[in-house]
CHARMM-style PDB file with segment names, atoms N, HN, CA, C and O in Angstrom:
ATOM      1  N   MET     1     -22.186 150.014  31.629  1.00  0.00      PROA
ATOM      2  CA  MET     1     -22.374 151.487  31.014  1.00  0.00      PROA
ATOM      3  C   MET     1     -22.992 151.837  32.367  1.00  0.00      PROA
ATOM      4  O   MET     1     -23.959 151.223  32.818  1.00  0.00      PROA
ATOM      5  N   ALA     2     -22.358 152.910  33.032  1.00  0.00      PROA
ATOM      6  HN  ALA     2     -21.572 153.409  32.666  1.00  0.00      PROA
ATOM      7  CA  ALA     2     -22.961 154.125  33.981  1.00  0.00      PROA
ATOM      8  C   ALA     2     -24.601 154.538  33.387  1.00  0.00      PROA
ATOM      9  O   ALA     2     -24.862 154.801  32.213  1.00  0.00      PROA
ATOM     10  N   VAL     3     -25.158 154.522  34.033  1.00  0.00      PROA
ATOM     11  HN  VAL     3     -24.947 154.308  34.987  1.00  0.00      PROA
ATOM     12  CA  VAL     3     -26.497 155.353  34.367  1.00  0.00      PROA
ATOM     13  C   VAL     3     -26.654 156.976  34.943  1.00  0.00      PROA
ATOM     14  O   VAL     3     -26.618 157.165  36.159  1.00  0.00      PROA
ATOM     15  N   LYS     4     -26.751 157.608  34.422  1.00  0.00      PROA
ATOM     16  HN  LYS     4     -26.781 157.454  33.434  1.00  0.00      PROA
ATOM     17  CA  LYS     4     -27.356 158.616  35.054  1.00  0.00      PROA
ATOM     18  C   LYS     4     -28.782 158.865  35.821  1.00  0.00      PROA
ATOM     19  O   LYS     4     -29.815 159.286  35.301  1.00  0.00      PROA
ATOM     20  N   LEU     5     -28.653 158.633  36.685  1.00  0.00      PROA
ATOM     21  HN  LEU     5     -27.814 158.291  37.107  1.00  0.00      PROA
ATOM     22  CA  LEU     5     -30.224 158.663  37.149  1.00  0.00      PROA
ATOM     23  C   LEU     5     -31.413 159.309  36.812  1.00  0.00      PROA
ATOM     24  O   LEU     5     -31.652 160.349  37.426  1.00  0.00      PROA
ATOM     25  N   GLN     6     -32.287 158.891  35.897  1.00  0.00      PROA
ATOM     26  HN  GLN     6     -32.093 158.046  35.399  1.00  0.00      PROA
ATOM     27  CA  GLN     6     -33.093 160.144  35.391  1.00  0.00      PROA
ATOM     28  C   GLN     6     -34.433 159.117  35.267  1.00  0.00      PROA
ATOM     29  O   GLN     6     -34.433 157.887  35.311  1.00  0.00      PROA
ATOM     30  N   THR     7     -35.727 160.162  35.074  1.00  0.00      PROA
ATOM     31  HN  THR     7     -35.728 161.161  35.038  1.00  0.00      PROA
ATOM     32  CA  THR     7     -37.306 160.066  35.562  1.00  0.00      PROA
ATOM     33  C   THR     7     -37.692 158.916  34.521  1.00  0.00      PROA
ATOM     34  O   THR     7     -36.973 158.691  33.548  1.00  0.00      PROA
ATOM     35  N   VAL     8     -38.722 158.287  34.745  1.00  0.00      PROA
ATOM     36  HN  VAL     8     -39.306 158.470  35.536  1.00  0.00      PROA
ATOM     37  CA  VAL     8     -38.971 157.202  33.842  1.00  0.00      PROA
ATOM     38  C   VAL     8     -39.368 158.445  32.570  1.00  0.00      PROA
ATOM     39  O   VAL     8     -38.664 158.496  31.562  1.00  0.00      PROA
ATOM     40  N   SER     9     -40.448 159.319  32.740  1.00  0.00      PROA
ATOM     41  HN  SER     9     -41.020 159.278  33.559  1.00  0.00      PROA
ATOM     42  CA  SER     9     -40.358 160.451  31.585  1.00  0.00      PROA
ATOM     43  C   SER     9     -39.135 160.693  30.782  1.00  0.00      PROA
ATOM     44  O   SER     9     -39.194 160.560  29.560  1.00  0.00      PROA
ATOM     45  N   GLU    10     -38.411 160.920  31.167  1.00  0.00      PROA
ATOM     46  HN  GLU    10     -38.363 161.028  32.160  1.00  0.00      PROA
ATOM     47  CA  GLU    10     -36.653 161.199  30.801  1.00  0.00      PROA
ATOM     48  C   GLU    10     -36.630 160.269  30.183  1.00  0.00      PROA
ATOM     49  O   GLU    10     -36.558 160.565  28.991  1.00  0.00      PROA
ATOM     50  N   ILE    11     -36.666 158.659  30.450  1.00  0.00      PROA
ATOM     51  HN  ILE    11     -36.724 158.418  31.418  1.00  0.00      PROA
ATOM     52  CA  ILE    11     -36.129 157.762  29.881  1.00  0.00      PROA
ATOM     53  C   ILE    11     -36.582 157.202  28.696  1.00  0.00      PROA
ATOM     54  O   ILE    11     -36.091 156.467  27.839  1.00  0.00      PROA
ATOM     55  N   SER    12     -37.977 157.913  28.932  1.00  0.00      PROA
ATOM     56  HN  SER    12     -38.376 158.510  29.628  1.00  0.00      PROA
ATOM     57  CA  SER    12     -38.883 157.530  27.695  1.00  0.00      PROA
ATOM     58  C   SER    12     -38.770 158.477  26.644  1.00  0.00      PROA
ATOM     59  O   SER    12     -38.809 158.017  25.503  1.00  0.00      PROA
ATOM     60  N   ARG    13     -38.613 159.930  26.815  1.00  0.00      PROA
ATOM     61  HN  ARG    13     -38.582 160.303  27.742  1.00  0.00      PROA
ATOM     62  CA  ARG    13     -38.100 160.702  25.886  1.00  0.00      PROA
ATOM     63  C   ARG    13     -36.688 160.223  24.896  1.00  0.00      PROA
ATOM     64  O   ARG    13     -36.417 160.328  23.700  1.00  0.00      PROA
ATOM     65  N   GLN    14     -35.989 159.654  26.098  1.00  0.00      PROA
ATOM     66  HN  GLN    14     -36.209 159.568  27.070  1.00  0.00      PROA
ATOM     67  CA  GLN    14     -34.626 159.406  25.357  1.00  0.00      PROA
ATOM     68  C   GLN    14     -34.517 158.482  24.586  1.00  0.00      PROA
ATOM     69  O   GLN    14     -33.734 158.563  23.639  1.00  0.00      PROA
ATOM     70  N   ILE    15     -35.408 157.191  24.843  1.00  0.00      PROA
ATOM     71  HN  ILE    15     -36.044 157.125  25.612  1.00  0.00      PROA
ATOM     72  CA  ILE    15     -35.313 155.869  24.411  1.00  0.00      PROA
ATOM     73  C   ILE    15     -36.463 156.066  23.056  1.00  0.00      PROA
ATOM     74  O   ILE    15     -36.325 155.386  22.039  1.00  0.00      PROA
ATOM     75  N   SER    16     -37.583 157.074  23.200  1.00  0.00      PROA
ATOM     76  HN  SER    16     -37.695 157.627  24.026  1.00  0.00      PROA
ATOM     77  CA  SER    16     -37.815 157.146  21.823  1.00  0.00      PROA
ATOM     78  C   SER    16     -37.272 157.584  20.806  1.00  0.00      PROA
ATOM     79  O   SER    16     -37.374 157.235  19.630  1.00  0.00      PROA
ATOM     80  N   GLY    17     -36.495 158.624  21.449  1.00  0.00      PROA
ATOM     81  HN  GLY    17     -36.412 158.907  22.405  1.00  0.00      PROA
ATOM     82  CA  GLY    17     -35.579 159.316  20.020  1.00  0.00      PROA
ATOM     83  C   GLY    17     -34.349 158.529  19.467  1.00  0.00      PROA
ATOM     84  O   GLY    17     -33.604 158.732  18.508  1.00  0.00      PROA
ATOM     85  N   MET    18     -34.410 157.558  20.423  1.00  0.00      PROA
ATOM     86  HN  MET    18     -35.016 157.393  21.202  1.00  0.00      PROA
ATOM     87  CA  MET    18     -33.335 156.652  19.893  1.00  0.00      PROA
ATOM     88  C   MET    18     -33.945 155.625  18.560  1.00  0.00      PROA
ATOM     89  O   MET    18     -33.476 155.256  17.484  1.00  0.00      PROA
ATOM     90  N   LEU    19     -34.982 155.452  19.146  1.00  0.00      PROA
ATOM     91  HN  LEU    19     -35.364 155.752  20.020  1.00  0.00      PROA
ATOM     92  CA  LEU    19     -35.957 154.449  18.369  1.00  0.00      PROA
ATOM     93  C   LEU    19     -36.444 155.262  17.047  1.00  0.00      PROA
ATOM     94  O   LEU    19     -36.768 154.662  16.022  1.00  0.00      PROA
ATOM     95  N   GLN    20     -36.470 156.841  17.173  1.00  0.00      PROA
ATOM     96  HN  GLN    20     -36.206 157.327  18.006  1.00  0.00      PROA
ATOM     97  CA  GLN    20     -37.276 156.955  15.929  1.00  0.00      PROA
ATOM     98  C   GLN    20     -35.943 157.355  14.403  1.00  0.00      PROA
ATOM     99  O   GLN    20     -36.094 158.072  13.414  1.00  0.00      PROA
ATOM    100  N   GLN    21     -34.732 156.512  14.856  1.00  0.00      PROA
ATOM    101  HN  GLN    21     -34.610 155.929  15.660  1.00  0.00      PROA
ATOM    102  CA  GLN    21     -33.621 156.847  13.707  1.00  0.00      PROA
ATOM    103  C   GLN    21     -33.610 155.248  13.184  1.00  0.00      PROA
ATOM    104  O   GLN    21     -32.568 154.732  12.780  1.00  0.00      PROA
ATOM    105  N   THR    22     -35.142 154.378  13.248  1.00  0.00      PROA
ATOM    106  HN  THR    22     -35.988 154.797  13.576  1.00  0.00      PROA
ATOM    107  CA  THR    22     -35.612 153.544  12.550  1.00  0.00      PROA
ATOM    108  C   THR    22     -36.666 152.908  12.610  1.00  0.00      PROA
ATOM    109  O   THR    22     -36.950 151.836  12.076  1.00  0.00      PROA
ATOM    110  N   SER    23     -37.448 153.763  13.463  1.00  0.00      PROA
ATOM    111  HN  SER    23     -37.217 154.633  13.897  1.00  0.00      PROA
ATOM    112  CA  SER    23     -39.302 153.497  13.410  1.00  0.00      PROA
ATOM    113  C   SER    23     -40.048 155.417  13.134  1.00  0.00      PROA
ATOM    114  O   SER    23     -39.636 156.562  13.324  1.00  0.00      PROA
ATOM    115  N   PRO    24     -40.910 154.966  12.768  1.00  0.00      PROA
ATOM    116  CA  PRO    24     -41.862 155.712  12.579  1.00  0.00      PROA
ATOM    117  C   PRO    24     -42.007 156.321  13.839  1.00  0.00      PROA
ATOM    118  O   PRO    24     -41.476 155.658  14.729  1.00  0.00      PROA
ATOM    119  N   VAL    25     -42.760 157.770  14.362  1.00  0.00      PROA
ATOM    120  HN  VAL    25     -43.192 158.308  13.639  1.00  0.00      PROA
ATOM    121  CA  VAL    25     -42.513 158.363  15.571  1.00  0.00      PROA
ATOM    122  C   VAL    25     -43.559 157.605  16.761  1.00  0.00      PROA
ATOM    123  O   VAL    25     -43.462 157.615  17.988  1.00  0.00      PROA
ATOM    124  N   GLU    26     -44.676 156.896  15.787  1.00  0.00      PROA
ATOM    125  HN  GLU    26     -44.755 156.887  14.790  1.00  0.00      PROA
ATOM    126  CA  GLU    26     -45.787 156.463  16.592  1.00  0.00      PROA
ATOM    127  C   GLU    26     -45.097 155.028  17.147  1.00  0.00      PROA
ATOM    128  O   GLU    26     -44.865 154.778  18.330  1.00  0.00      PROA
ATOM    129  N   GLU    27     -44.857 154.247  16.122  1.00  0.00      PROA
ATOM    130  HN  GLU    27     -45.045 154.450  15.161  1.00  0.00      PROA
ATOM    131  CA  GLU    27     -43.760 153.056  16.567  1.00  0.00      PROA
ATOM    132  C   GLU    27     -42.481 153.100  17.501  1.00  0.00      PROA
ATOM    133  O   GLU    27     -41.845 152.122  17.894  1.00  0.00      PROA
ATOM    134  N   ALA    28     -42.216 154.539  17.797  1.00  0.00      PROA
ATOM    135  HN  ALA    28     -42.732 155.334  17.478  1.00  0.00      PROA
ATOM    136  CA  ALA    28     -41.000 154.124  18.564  1.00  0.00      PROA
ATOM    137  C   ALA    28     -41.866 154.945  19.916  1.00  0.00      PROA
ATOM    138  O   ALA    28     -41.533 154.688  21.073  1.00  0.00      PROA
ATOM    139  N   GLY    29     -42.593 155.587  19.722  1.00  0.00      PROA
ATOM    140  HN  GLY    29     -42.864 155.796  18.783  1.00  0.00      PROA
ATOM    141  CA  GLY    29     -43.404 156.042  21.395  1.00  0.00      PROA
ATOM    142  C   GLY    29     -43.850 154.490  21.551  1.00  0.00      PROA
ATOM    143  O   GLY    29     -43.366 154.159  22.633  1.00  0.00      PROA
ATOM    144  N   ALA    30     -44.462 153.492  21.060  1.00  0.00      PROA
ATOM    145  HN  ALA    30     -44.855 153.761  20.180  1.00  0.00      PROA
ATOM    146  CA  ALA    30     -45.332 152.181  21.516  1.00  0.00      PROA
ATOM    147  C   ALA    30     -43.944 151.705  21.831  1.00  0.00      PROA
ATOM    148  O   ALA    30     -43.755 151.963  23.020  1.00  0.00      PROA
ATOM    149  N   LEU    31     -42.914 151.145  21.326  1.00  0.00      PROA
ATOM    150  HN  LEU    31     -43.067 150.936  20.360  1.00  0.00      PROA
ATOM    151  CA  LEU    31     -41.720 150.742  21.247  1.00  0.00      PROA
ATOM    152  C   LEU    31     -41.386 150.794  22.923  1.00  0.00      PROA
ATOM    153  O   LEU    31     -41.492 149.869  23.729  1.00  0.00      PROA
ATOM    154  N   ALA    32     -41.045 151.889  23.110  1.00  0.00      PROA
ATOM    155  HN  ALA    32     -40.959 152.640  22.455  1.00  0.00      PROA
ATOM    156  CA  ALA    32     -40.026 152.518  24.423  1.00  0.00      PROA
ATOM    157  C   ALA    32     -40.996 152.473  25.663  1.00  0.00      PROA
ATOM    158  O   ALA    32     -40.593 152.238  26.803  1.00  0.00      PROA
ATOM    159  N   ALA    33     -42.567 152.768  25.277  1.00  0.00      PROA
ATOM    160  HN  ALA    33     -42.894 152.959  24.351  1.00  0.00      PROA
ATOM    161  CA  ALA    33     -43.424 152.187  26.508  1.00  0.00      PROA
ATOM    162  C   ALA    33     -43.246 150.850  26.703  1.00  0.00      PROA
ATOM    163  O   ALA    33     -43.009 150.518  27.864  1.00  0.00      PROA
ATOM    164  N   ALA    34     -43.320 149.611  25.506  1.00  0.00      PROA
ATOM    165  HN  ALA    34     -43.513 149.881  24.563  1.00  0.00      PROA
ATOM    166  CA  ALA    34     -43.113 148.281  26.304  1.00  0.00      PROA
ATOM    167  C   ALA    34     -41.856 148.179  26.812  1.00  0.00      PROA
ATOM    168  O   ALA    34     -41.525 147.648  27.872  1.00  0.00      PROA
ATOM    169  N   ILE    35     -41.013 148.840  25.810  1.00  0.00      PROA
ATOM    170  HN  ILE    35     -41.282 149.272  24.948  1.00  0.00      PROA
ATOM    171  CA  ILE    35     -39.424 148.237  26.682  1.00  0.00      PROA
ATOM    172  C   ILE    35     -39.539 148.826  28.073  1.00  0.00      PROA
ATOM    173  O   ILE    35     -38.818 148.138  28.796  1.00  0.00      PROA
ATOM    174  N   ILE    36     -39.926 149.470  28.543  1.00  0.00      PROA
ATOM    175  HN  ILE    36     -40.511 150.029  27.955  1.00  0.00      PROA
ATOM    176  CA  ILE    36     -40.128 150.571  29.916  1.00  0.00      PROA
ATOM    177  C   ILE    36     -41.181 149.579  30.591  1.00  0.00      PROA
ATOM    178  O   ILE    36     -40.750 148.863  31.495  1.00  0.00      PROA
ATOM    179  N   LEU    37     -42.328 149.488  30.283  1.00  0.00      PROA
ATOM    180  HN  LEU    37     -42.679 150.070  29.549  1.00  0.00      PROA
ATOM    181  CA  LEU    37     -42.857 148.061  30.962  1.00  0.00      PROA
ATOM    182  C   LEU    37     -42.141 147.081  31.234  1.00  0.00      PROA
ATOM    183  O   LEU    37     -42.258 146.734  32.409  1.00  0.00      PROA
ATOM    184  N   GLU    38     -41.364 146.417  30.564  1.00  0.00      PROA
ATOM    185  HN  GLU    38     -41.270 146.699  29.610  1.00  0.00      PROA
ATOM    186  CA  GLU    38     -40.913 145.154  30.526  1.00  0.00      PROA
ATOM    187  C   GLU    38     -40.007 145.036  31.576  1.00  0.00      PROA
ATOM    188  O   GLU    38     -39.737 143.928  32.038  1.00  0.00      PROA
ATOM    189  N   TYR    39     -39.232 146.632  32.237  1.00  0.00      PROA
ATOM    190  HN  TYR    39     -39.452 147.532  31.861  1.00  0.00      PROA
ATOM    191  CA  TYR    39     -38.332 146.569  32.758  1.00  0.00      PROA
ATOM    192  C   TYR    39     -38.488 147.029  34.167  1.00  0.00      PROA
ATOM    193  O   TYR    39     -37.632 146.871  35.037  1.00  0.00      PROA
ATOM    194  N   THR    40     -39.770 147.674  34.347  1.00  0.00      PROA
ATOM    195  HN  THR    40     -40.466 147.802  33.640  1.00  0.00      PROA
ATOM    196  CA  THR    40     -40.456 148.416  35.418  1.00  0.00      PROA
ATOM    197  C   THR    40     -41.833 148.126  35.927  1.00  0.00      PROA
ATOM    198  O   THR    40     -42.340 148.462  36.998  1.00  0.00      PROA
ATOM    199  N   GLY    41     -42.408 147.327  34.785  1.00  0.00      PROA
ATOM    200  HN  GLY    41     -41.996 147.055  33.916  1.00  0.00      PROA
ATOM    201  CA  GLY    41     -43.635 147.019  35.164  1.00  0.00      PROA
ATOM    202  C   GLY    41     -44.468 148.013  35.166  1.00  0.00      PROA
ATOM    203  O   GLY    41     -45.567 147.587  35.520  1.00  0.00      PROA
ATOM    204  N   MET    42     -44.501 149.390  34.896  1.00  0.00      PROA
ATOM    205  HN  MET    42     -43.609 149.736  34.608  1.00  0.00      PROA
ATOM    206  CA  MET    42     -44.928 150.421  34.668  1.00  0.00      PROA
ATOM    207  C   MET    42     -45.828 150.236  33.164  1.00  0.00      PROA
ATOM    208  O   MET    42     -45.360 150.079  32.036  1.00  0.00      PROA
ATOM    209  N   GLY    43     -46.825 150.290  33.455  1.00  0.00      PROA
ATOM    210  HN  GLY    43     -47.205 150.418  34.371  1.00  0.00      PROA
ATOM    211  CA  GLY    43     -48.081 150.214  31.942  1.00  0.00      PROA
ATOM    212  C   GLY    43     -48.083 151.505  31.809  1.00  0.00      PROA
ATOM    213  O   GLY    43     -48.027 152.413  32.638  1.00  0.00      PROA
ATOM    214  N   ARG    44     -48.171 151.484  30.395  1.00  0.00      PROA
ATOM    215  HN  ARG    44     -48.216 150.746  29.722  1.00  0.00      PROA
ATOM    216  CA  ARG    44     -48.308 153.391  29.352  1.00  0.00      PROA
ATOM    217  C   ARG    44     -48.816 154.376  30.391  1.00  0.00      PROA
ATOM    218  O   ARG    44     -48.148 155.345  30.753  1.00  0.00      PROA
ATOM    219  N   ALA    45     -50.474 153.984  31.025  1.00  0.00      PROA
ATOM    220  HN  ALA    45     -51.017 153.197  30.731  1.00  0.00      PROA
ATOM    221  CA  ALA    45     -50.706 154.900  31.700  1.00  0.00      PROA
ATOM    222  C   ALA    45     -50.032 155.228  33.031  1.00  0.00      PROA
ATOM    223  O   ALA    45     -49.874 156.359  33.491  1.00  0.00      PROA
ATOM    224  N   ALA    46     -49.748 154.349  33.448  1.00  0.00      PROA
ATOM    225  HN  ALA    46     -49.876 153.430  33.075  1.00  0.00      PROA
ATOM    226  CA  ALA    46     -48.612 154.381  34.697  1.00  0.00      PROA
ATOM    227  C   ALA    46     -47.485 155.446  34.372  1.00  0.00      PROA
ATOM    228  O   ALA    46     -47.365 156.389  35.154  1.00  0.00      PROA
ATOM    229  N   GLN    47     -46.788 155.372  33.453  1.00  0.00      PROA
ATOM    230  HN  GLN    47     -46.885 154.606  32.818  1.00  0.00      PROA
ATOM    231  CA  GLN    47     -45.745 155.868  32.506  1.00  0.00      PROA
ATOM    232  C   GLN    47     -45.906 157.537  32.702  1.00  0.00      PROA
ATOM    233  O   GLN    47     -45.191 158.449  33.117  1.00  0.00      PROA
ATOM    234  N   LEU    48     -47.178 157.403  32.194  1.00  0.00      PROA
ATOM    235  HN  LEU    48     -47.759 156.662  31.858  1.00  0.00      PROA
ATOM    236  CA  LEU    48     -47.832 158.925  32.137  1.00  0.00      PROA
ATOM    237  C   LEU    48     -48.240 159.728  33.191  1.00  0.00      PROA
ATOM    238  O   LEU    48     -47.971 160.928  33.242  1.00  0.00      PROA
ATOM    239  N   ALA    49     -49.034 158.982  34.248  1.00  0.00      PROA
ATOM    240  HN  ALA    49     -49.253 158.007  34.206  1.00  0.00      PROA
ATOM    241  CA  ALA    49     -49.237 159.287  35.611  1.00  0.00      PROA
ATOM    242  C   ALA    49     -48.046 159.454  36.421  1.00  0.00      PROA
ATOM    243  O   ALA    49     -47.843 160.383  37.202  1.00  0.00      PROA
ATOM    244  N   PHE    50     -47.507 158.775  36.247  1.00  0.00      PROA
ATOM    245  HN  PHE    50     -47.672 158.020  35.613  1.00  0.00      PROA
ATOM    246  CA  PHE    50     -46.113 158.709  37.424  1.00  0.00      PROA
ATOM    247  C   PHE    50     -44.793 158.447  36.885  1.00  0.00      PROA
ATOM    248  O   PHE    50     -43.906 157.722  37.338  1.00  0.00      PROA
ATOM    249  N   GLY    51     -44.824 159.423  35.453  1.00  0.00      PROA
ATOM    250  HN  GLY    51     -45.544 160.012  35.085  1.00  0.00      PROA
ATOM    251  CA  GLY    51     -43.294 159.656  34.805  1.00  0.00      PROA
ATOM    252  C   GLY    51     -42.252 160.100  35.685  1.00  0.00      PROA
ATOM    253  O   GLY    51     -41.086 159.736  35.535  1.00  0.00      PROA
ATOM    254  N   GLU    52     -42.693 161.010  36.760  1.00  0.00      PROA
ATOM    255  HN  GLU    52     -43.640 161.306  36.882  1.00  0.00      PROA
ATOM    256  CA  GLU    52     -41.708 161.634  38.026  1.00  0.00      PROA
ATOM    257  C   GLU    52     -40.628 160.655  38.767  1.00  0.00      PROA
ATOM    258  O   GLU    52     -39.627 160.993  39.399  1.00  0.00      PROA
ATOM    259  N   ARG    53     -41.231 159.062  38.446  1.00  0.00      PROA
ATOM    260  HN  ARG    53     -42.044 158.788  37.932  1.00  0.00      PROA
ATOM    261  CA  ARG    53     -40.590 158.137  39.251  1.00  0.00      PROA
ATOM    262  C   ARG    53     -38.759 158.162  38.698  1.00  0.00      PROA
ATOM    263  O   ARG    53     -38.091 158.720  37.827  1.00  0.00      PROA
ATOM    264  N   MET    54     -38.598 157.428  39.545  1.00  0.00      PROA
ATOM    265  HN  MET    54     -39.141 156.975  40.252  1.00  0.00      PROA
ATOM    266  CA  MET    54     -37.477 156.873  39.216  1.00  0.00      PROA
ATOM    267  C   MET    54     -37.030 155.475  38.780  1.00  0.00      PROA
ATOM    268  O   MET    54     -37.052 154.843  39.837  1.00  0.00      PROA
ATOM    269  N   PRO    55     -36.741 154.862  38.067  1.00  0.00      PROA
ATOM    270  CA  PRO    55     -36.675 153.458  38.364  1.00  0.00      PROA
ATOM    271  C   PRO    55     -35.428 153.263  39.073  1.00  0.00      PROA
ATOM    272  O   PRO    55     -34.744 154.280  39.184  1.00  0.00      PROA
ATOM    273  N   GLU    56     -34.873 151.968  39.690  1.00  0.00      PROA
ATOM    274  HN  GLU    56     -35.429 151.142  39.600  1.00  0.00      PROA
ATOM    275  CA  GLU    56     -33.482 151.656  39.702  1.00  0.00      PROA
ATOM    276  C   GLU    56     -32.866 151.400  38.587  1.00  0.00      PROA
ATOM    277  O   GLU    56     -33.211 150.972  37.486  1.00  0.00      PROA
ATOM    278  N   ALA    57     -31.507 151.871  39.255  1.00  0.00      PROA
ATOM    279  HN  ALA    57     -31.226 152.219  40.149  1.00  0.00      PROA
ATOM    280  CA  ALA    57     -30.785 151.985  38.184  1.00  0.00      PROA
ATOM    281  C   ALA    57     -30.464 151.269  37.335  1.00  0.00      PROA
ATOM    282  O   ALA    57     -30.050 151.552  36.211  1.00  0.00      PROA
ATOM    283  N   ALA    58     -30.690 149.923  37.979  1.00  0.00      PROA
ATOM    284  HN  ALA    58     -31.026 149.693  38.893  1.00  0.00      PROA
ATOM    285  CA  ALA    58     -30.217 148.554  37.317  1.00  0.00      PROA
ATOM    286  C   ALA    58     -31.396 148.516  36.056  1.00  0.00      PROA
ATOM    287  O   ALA    58     -31.002 148.144  34.950  1.00  0.00      PROA
ATOM    288  N   ALA    59     -32.436 148.795  36.180  1.00  0.00      PROA
ATOM    289  HN  ALA    59     -32.756 149.098  37.078  1.00  0.00      PROA
ATOM    290  CA  ALA    59     -33.633 148.972  35.712  1.00  0.00      PROA
ATOM    291  C   ALA    59     -33.284 149.714  34.188  1.00  0.00      PROA
ATOM    292  O   ALA    59     -33.297 149.289  33.033  1.00  0.00      PROA
ATOM    293  N   ALA    60     -32.931 151.191  34.876  1.00  0.00      PROA
ATOM    294  HN  ALA    60     -32.921 151.537  35.814  1.00  0.00      PROA
ATOM    295  CA  ALA    60     -32.442 151.997  33.781  1.00  0.00      PROA
ATOM    296  C   ALA    60     -31.454 151.607  32.760  1.00  0.00      PROA
ATOM    297  O   ALA    60     -31.582 151.854  31.561  1.00  0.00      PROA
ATOM    298  N   GLU    61     -30.391 150.942  33.334  1.00  0.00      PROA
ATOM    299  HN  GLU    61     -30.288 150.741  34.309  1.00  0.00      PROA
ATOM    300  CA  GLU    61     -29.933 150.555  32.368  1.00  0.00      PROA
ATOM    301  C   GLU    61     -30.160 149.471  31.642  1.00  0.00      PROA
ATOM    302  O   GLU    61     -29.414 149.199  30.701  1.00  0.00      PROA
ATOM    303  N   ARG    62     -31.145 148.750  31.944  1.00  0.00      PROA
ATOM    304  HN  ARG    62     -31.751 148.971  32.707  1.00  0.00      PROA
ATOM    305  CA  ARG    62     -31.533 147.640  31.399  1.00  0.00      PROA
ATOM    306  C   ARG    62     -32.529 148.095  29.946  1.00  0.00      PROA
ATOM    307  O   ARG    62     -32.599 147.434  28.910  1.00  0.00      PROA
ATOM    308  N   ILE    63     -33.119 149.182  30.186  1.00  0.00      PROA
ATOM    309  HN  ILE    63     -33.063 149.719  31.027  1.00  0.00      PROA
ATOM    310  CA  ILE    63     -34.022 149.614  29.209  1.00  0.00      PROA
ATOM    311  C   ILE    63     -33.140 150.638  28.437  1.00  0.00      PROA
ATOM    312  O   ILE    63     -33.436 150.861  27.263  1.00  0.00      PROA
ATOM    313  N   LEU    64     -32.348 151.117  28.859  1.00  0.00      PROA
ATOM    314  HN  LEU    64     -32.108 150.936  29.812  1.00  0.00      PROA
ATOM    315  CA  LEU    64     -31.202 151.517  27.854  1.00  0.00      PROA
ATOM    316  C   LEU    64     -30.804 150.535  26.615  1.00  0.00      PROA
ATOM    317  O   LEU    64     -30.925 150.654  25.395  1.00  0.00      PROA
ATOM    318  N   GLU    65     -30.367 149.687  27.315  1.00  0.00      PROA
ATOM    319  HN  GLU    65     -30.269 149.591  28.305  1.00  0.00      PROA
ATOM    320  CA  GLU    65     -29.209 148.565  26.455  1.00  0.00      PROA
ATOM    321  C   GLU    65     -30.510 147.610  25.523  1.00  0.00      PROA
ATOM    322  O   GLU    65     -30.364 147.025  24.450  1.00  0.00      PROA
ATOM    323  N   ALA    66     -31.758 147.721  26.376  1.00  0.00      PROA
ATOM    324  HN  ALA    66     -31.876 148.196  27.248  1.00  0.00      PROA
ATOM    325  CA  ALA    66     -33.017 146.823  25.330  1.00  0.00      PROA
ATOM    326  C   ALA    66     -32.852 147.594  24.349  1.00  0.00      PROA
ATOM    327  O   ALA    66     -32.351 147.136  23.322  1.00  0.00      PROA
ATOM    328  N   ALA    67     -33.310 149.230  24.446  1.00  0.00      PROA
ATOM    329  HN  ALA    67     -33.716 149.602  25.280  1.00  0.00      PROA
ATOM    330  CA  ALA    67     -33.463 150.291  23.390  1.00  0.00      PROA
ATOM    331  C   ALA    67     -32.146 150.240  22.172  1.00  0.00      PROA
ATOM    332  O   ALA    67     -32.245 149.832  21.014  1.00  0.00      PROA
ATOM    333  N   ALA    68     -31.380 150.587  22.603  1.00  0.00      PROA
ATOM    334  HN  ALA    68     -31.300 150.918  23.543  1.00  0.00      PROA
ATOM    335  CA  ALA    68     -29.814 150.629  21.974  1.00  0.00      PROA
ATOM    336  C   ALA    68     -29.958 148.868  20.971  1.00  0.00      PROA
ATOM    337  O   ALA    68     -29.929 149.148  19.773  1.00  0.00      PROA
ATOM    338  N   ARG    69     -30.053 147.763  21.117  1.00  0.00      PROA
ATOM    339  HN  ARG    69     -30.077 147.535  22.091  1.00  0.00      PROA
ATOM    340  CA  ARG    69     -30.616 146.601  20.614  1.00  0.00      PROA
ATOM    341  C   ARG    69     -31.626 146.737  19.731  1.00  0.00      PROA
ATOM    342  O   ARG    69     -31.460 146.406  18.557  1.00  0.00      PROA
ATOM    343  N   ALA    70     -32.703 147.198  20.141  1.00  0.00      PROA
ATOM    344  HN  ALA    70     -32.839 147.467  21.094  1.00  0.00      PROA
ATOM    345  CA  ALA    70     -33.714 147.965  19.261  1.00  0.00      PROA
ATOM    346  C   ALA    70     -33.385 148.732  18.118  1.00  0.00      PROA
ATOM    347  O   ALA    70     -33.985 148.581  17.055  1.00  0.00      PROA
ATOM    348  N   VAL    71     -32.593 149.436  18.252  1.00  0.00      PROA
ATOM    349  HN  VAL    71     -32.106 149.559  19.117  1.00  0.00      PROA
ATOM    350  CA  VAL    71     -32.103 150.194  17.173  1.00  0.00      PROA
ATOM    351  C   VAL    71     -31.507 149.720  15.863  1.00  0.00      PROA
ATOM    352  O   VAL    71     -31.815 149.999  14.704  1.00  0.00      PROA
ATOM    353  N   ALA    72     -30.064 148.496  16.630  1.00  0.00      PROA
ATOM    354  HN  ALA    72     -29.814 148.269  17.571  1.00  0.00      PROA
ATOM    355  CA  ALA    72     -29.042 148.395  16.195  1.00  0.00      PROA
ATOM    356  C   ALA    72     -30.207 146.622  15.239  1.00  0.00      PROA
ATOM    357  O   ALA    72     -29.727 145.827  14.431  1.00  0.00      PROA
ATOM    358  N   GLY    73     -31.554 146.619  15.746  1.00  0.00      PROA
ATOM    359  HN  GLY    73     -31.944 147.265  16.402  1.00  0.00      PROA
ATOM    360  CA  GLY    73     -31.946 145.334  14.801  1.00  0.00      PROA
ATOM    361  C   GLY    73     -31.936 144.058  15.241  1.00  0.00      PROA
ATOM    362  OT1 GLY    73     -32.241 143.140  14.479  1.00  0.00      PROA
TER     363      GLY     73
END
């Protein structure tokens, strides 16, 4: 899957939206932050403070794949 380069904030919003299909809003946001942490090493505070950073393309792709797996169950 080719991934358009996006900032951490954009990825977070995108996968939070995906996760809201199967989870409440708060849970989706927490899960999105946990997935991003797993693949970038950025905790929630770092995601908020440095959201304009772009993760490596491979990390972004793995984040989106993980979110898709979470939505699928």
